[in-house]
N, C-alpha and C positions, 0 to 999 in steps of 0.2 A: 504494500500500500504506500503510495507516494504522499509525502507531506507537503503542504503549502507553507513555505517559510517567508512569504512576501512581507509579513508584518513582524519579523524577528529582528533582533539587533545583535551586533557583534561589537564588544567594547574591548579596548586594550588599555591597561593601566599598570600600576605598580602592585606590590604585594597586597592581596585582598584576603584578610583573615577569614571572612565569611565564606568566600569562594573556596579557600583551602579546606575549611571544615566540611563543606558539602562534597568536595572532591574526595576527601578522605572517607567520608561515609559511603559514597558510591563505590569506591575501590574496596572497602571492607565488605560490601555486599558480594563482591566477586572473590576477593582473596580468602576470606574465612572458609567458605564452603570448599574452595579449590585446594586448600592446605589442611583442612581438618582442624583448624584453630578457631578460637573465639577472641572476643575483646579481652577476656580474662587472661589470655596468653600474652598480652602486650604489656610493656612497662617501660619506664625510663630509669636511667641510672646516672648518677654523677659522683665524681670523686674530686675533692678539693683539698689543696694544701695551702695553709696560711702560716706566715711567720709570727714571731712573738709580738710584733706590732700590729697584727691583724691584717697585714698586706698579703694579697694573693701571690703565692709562689707559682702556682699552676693548677690546672684542673683537666678533667676529662668529662665529656658528656657522651651518652650512648643511649641506645634503646635495646630492649629485649623483646623477642617475639618467637614463640614456638620452639624454644631451645637454642635460638641464635642471638648472640650479642652483636650489635652493630655499633661500632665506635664512630661517632660523628666528628668529634674534635678532641684533640689533646694538645695542650699548650703549656709551656713553662717559660717564665720571664727570663729575659736574656742573662741577667747576672746570676741566675741560679741554675743555668744549664751546665751540664757536665758534672753535676753533683748527685746524679742518680734519681732526681725527682720524676723524670719521665718514666723510668722503670718502675718506681714505687706506685705511681698513679696507674700504670697499665696493669701491673700485677694485682693491685687491689681491685680493679674493675673485673679482671678475669676471675679472681676468687669469689667476688660477689655474684658474678654471673653463674659460676658453678653452684653456689649456694641456692640460686634461683632456679636451678635445673638446666642451665644452658650447657651444651656440650660442644659448641663451636662458636667462632667469632669471625667477623669480617671487618675490614677497614680499607680505606684508600688514602693515599698520600701522594702529593705532587712530587715529581723527581727532585725539586729544589727544597723539599721539606725533609721527611724522615723515613723513606722506605727502608733504608738500611737498618735503622733502629728497630723497626718491626721485624725485619728478617732475622736480626740477632736474637729476637725473642720467639723464634720458631714460626713466624708467619711465612707463607709460601705465596709467591706471586701467581695470580690466576688470570691476569690480563692487564692491558693498558688502554687508556683512552688518549689519543694524541690531540693536538690542537689547543693545549692550555697556553694562555698568553706567555710570551717570552720563549716559545719553542719547547716548553716543558710537556710532560705527560702525567696523567693521573694513573698511579700504580695501584691496582686492586689486589688485595691480599686476603688470605684465609688461614685460620689455625684451628686445629682439632683440640678441644679442651679436655677430652676424655682421658 
């Protein structure tokens, strides 16, 4: 059956939280049945390190879904790098993910960021996306937590 779209509108803008929420709901309607998961299988996870003065040393943000930990961001302030904070944040997130029942983790890192850091922690490259500004690539990685 053909639809008449003569009176519809297409708009382009910046981030639209209401649209994002509706898109997420629509995708959940497809993703949950296809994967045998539910909204109860989703979660968020964060790890934060602060110094004695309450200033942020670094942190990690991630999500969990159906046994998978997805690391979104990991950052350590410049003056605290090379002191092991990245490893502490990562290992704490992995341990919490295991506690939540996750048995695998994925992350991506631009070639000018820290793919070697993740590889030193047992992550294996699964692919790359070229075309990142400056000629870089986005390195996709995976690790079995079992």
